[in-house]
DOPA-708201 format. One record per residue (C-alpha): residue in three letters; z, y, x. Coordinates in steps of 0.05 Angstrom, whole numbers, padded with zeros to 5 digits, always signed. Layout:
<nodes>
ALAZYX
...
</nodes>
This chain:
<nodes>
MET-00043-00132-00068
LYS-00049-00129+00006
ILE-00099-00135+00060
SER-00102-00133+00136
CYS-00106-00064+00171
MET-00163-00025+00192
GLY-00175+00002+00262
THR-00118+00046+00284
ASP-00161+00099+00308
SER-00206+00108+00244
ILE-00142+00112+00202
SER-00101+00160+00245
SER-00162+00205+00249
ALA-00175+00205+00175
GLY-00099+00211+00161
SER-00094+00276+00206
VAL-00156+00303+00166
LEU-00123+00291+00102
ARG-00055+00322+00121
ARG-00096+00383+00148
PHE-00127+00392+00077
TYR-00061+00389+00043
ILE-00028+00438+00091
CYS-00090+00485+00094
SER-00119+00475+00020
ASN-00126+00553+00013
GLN-00181+00558+00064
GLY-00233+00541+00018
MET-00270+00487-00021
ALA-00311+00463+00040
ARG-00252+00433+00068
TYR-00238+00397+00005
PHE-00304+00365+00004
THR-00302+00345+00073
THR-00236+00313+00063
LYS-00257+00278-00004
ASN-00317+00248+00031
ILE-00275+00223+00086
SER-00229+00189+00038
LEU-00283+00157-00001
ASP-00318+00136+00060
ILE-00252+00097+00081
LEU-00253+00065+00009
ARG-00328+00047+00016
ARG-00317+00014+00086
HIS-00255-00022+00055
ILE-00294-00051-00002
GLU-00356-00072+00036
ARG-00315-00117+00080
ILE-00321-00162+00018
VAL-00380-00142-00021
THR-00444-00101-00008
LEU-00452-00036-00051
THR-00513+00005-00064
ASP-00503+00080-00062
GLU-00509+00081-00139
GLU-00457+00027-00146
PHE-00408+00063-00104
SER-00421+00130-00137
LEU-00397+00097-00207
ILE-00338+00062-00170
SER-00314+00126-00133
SER-00321+00169-00197
HIS-00256+00127-00223
PHE-00213+00144-00170
THR-00171+00209-00158
ALA-00131+00229-00097
GLN-00057+00242-00097
GLN-00008+00263-00041
PHE+00066+00239-00045
GLN+00120+00266+00001
LYS+00168+00225+00045
LYS+00224+00200+00003
GLN+00186+00209-00063
PHE+00179+00157-00116
VAL+00109+00141-00137
PHE+00141+00108-00200
ARG+00210+00082-00214
PRO+00234+00020-00249
GLN+00229+00025-00321
GLU+00174+00076-00320
ARG+00099+00062-00341
VAL+00053+00043-00287
PRO-00015+00073-00303
PHE-00047+00062-00234
VAL-00058+00020-00177
TYR-00060+00050-00108
PHE-00105+00050-00046
ILE-00070+00080+00011
LEU-00107+00127+00056
SER-00048+00149+00104
GLY+00028+00137+00102
LEU+00075+00081+00087
THR+00105+00057+00023
VAL+00160+00002+00002
LEU+00164-00034-00060
VAL+00234-00047-00086
HIS+00270-00084-00141
LEU+00341-00064-00169
ASP+00378-00126-00192
ASP+00431-00124-00249
ASN+00486-00101-00202
GLY+00445-00046-00175
GLN+00430-00076-00111
GLU+00365-00054-00080
HIS+00315-00112-00056
ILE+00256-00094-00011
LEU+00196-00137-00033
SER+00142-00110+00010
PHE+00113-00052+00051
ALA+00044-00022+00044
MET+00007+00022+00091
GLU-00062+00050+00107
ASP-00119+00006+00078
TRP-00074-00033+00034
TRP-00067-00031-00041
GLU-00001-00029-00079
THR+00031-00025-00149
ASP+00074-00063-00193
LEU+00016-00109-00215
GLY+00044-00140-00279
ALA+00064-00073-00304
PHE-00003-00045-00287
LEU-00047-00098-00317
HIS-00005-00106-00382
GLN+00016-00033-00389
ARG+00087-00042-00393
HIS+00149-00015-00360
ALA+00158-00027-00282
THR+00210-00079-00258
MET+00201-00046-00191
GLY+00198+00020-00160
LEU+00151+00043-00107
TYR+00175+00094-00056
CYS+00147+00128+00004
LEU+00182+00121+00073
GLU+00124+00171+00104
ASP+00085+00229+00074
THR+00029+00188+00037
ALA-00040+00202+00010
MET-00070+00152-00039
LEU-00130+00145-00081
LYS-00106+00117-00154
LEU-00149+00077-00202
SER-00126+00072-00274
LEU-00131+00007-00314
ASP-00192+00035-00356
GLY-00223+00058-00290
TYR-00212-00016-00264
ASN-00244-00049-00325
THR-00301-00003-00325
ILE-00316-00016-00254
CYS-00312-00091-00263
SER-00354-00091-00326
ARG-00411-00047-00298
VAL-00405-00073-00223
PRO-00392-00144-00233
LYS-00383-00161-00159
MET-00325-00116-00158
GLU-00289-00175-00197
ARG-00296-00217-00135
PHE-00269-00160-00093
PHE-00206-00147-00134
LEU-00196-00227-00136
ALA-00200-00230-00057
LYS-00144-00175-00058
ALA-00099-00211-00108
ASN-00104-00276-00072
GLY-00090-00244-00009
GLY-00026-00212-00039
HIS-00004-00280-00070
ILE-00013-00314-00004
ALA+00025-00261+00032
SER+00086-00268-00020
GLN+00082-00343-00013
GLN+00090-00337+00061
ARG+00151-00288+00058
ILE+00183-00333+00014
LEU+00173-00391+00058
SER+00199-00346+00117
PHE+00262-00336+00080
GLN+00278-00407+00071
MET+00293-00400+00149
VAL+00368-00398+00149
ASP+00365-00371+00223
ALA+00363-00299+00222
LYS+00331-00298+00289
LEU+00268-00339+00262
ARG+00258-00287+00204
TYR+00260-00235+00253
GLN+00207-00266+00297
TRP+00165-00280+00238
PHE+00167-00208+00218
LEU+00148-00185+00290
GLU+00089-00232+00293
ARG+00062-00217+00226
TYR+00073-00142+00224
PRO+00081-00114+00295
PHE+00049-00048+00271
LEU+00107-00036+00223
VAL+00165-00041+00270
GLN+00160+00027+00300
ARG+00150+00061+00231
ILE+00212+00037+00194
SER+00286+00042+00206
LYS+00330-00013+00225
THR+00365-00004+00165
VAL+00305-00013+00127
LEU+00281-00072+00163
ALA+00350-00104+00159
SER+00351-00097+00083
TYR+00280-00128+00078
LEU+00301-00189+00125
GLY+00369-00199+00086
VAL+00412-00187+00146
SER+00465-00135+00166
ARG+00448-00072+00209
GLU+00491-00102+00263
THR+00454-00171+00269
LEU+00389-00137+00271
SER+00410-00093+00331
ARG+00437-00159+00362
LEU+00367-00190+00350
SER+00332-00131+00374
ARG+00367-00130+00442
SER+00360-00205+00451
ARG+00281-00201+00451
</nodes>
C-alpha cells in the first residue's frame, strides 16, 4: 500500500525525535511518552486526510499499533516467513524484493515516511511471504496485526474506507510501474522515476536504482550524466 508523502519538515523533525529516543532510551520514561505521542500524532494526521476521527475512535485505533525499530540492512521479514503485520513507516526507507527461481533479486517497490508496506497477500491470508522487506536506512515503524486490523474495521467502520483508499492507491501505483516498464527506452524509464519519485533519488544508491529500473549500473551512470 502506498500514499503520497507528508511535508518533509514534519517528518524529518519527527524522525529526529524518534532516533533520539532509541539512542537515549535510558534517560527516563518521560522521553518515551513524548516520542510515543509524536508517532501517534503522525499516524492520526495521516488517517485524517481521508476520514475524520473522534478522540475515542483514535484511542481505540492507536491501541492496536506497536512501535518497532529496524536497523539499516536489516530484514523486516524474508521470503517464506510468516507476515503477521502491516507496517506504517514513521522514519526511514525500505525496499520490497522478490527472489525468482534462479535466486535473482527483483525490486518491486520502495516505501518511506508516511507510507504503508507489507506483503499484502501473505498478511491478509496469513501465509508465507513471497517477498522480503529490507531496510535501506534505519527505520522506525508502527505495526498492526491482522487481528488488530479486523478489530479496527469492525469497531470503527469508517476505517474500511481508509484502508480501501490505501489499497487502491497501491494498486494504481503498481499498474503505473508496470506501464512504465513497457517503455523499451531506458531513458524514458529513468525520467519516469525522476518525475514520480524525485525525493528518493538522493536516498538510494545507483546500484539499487539500476536494479529497480532493470538497467546496468553503467547505463544508469550514463543516463544520470545526460540529464
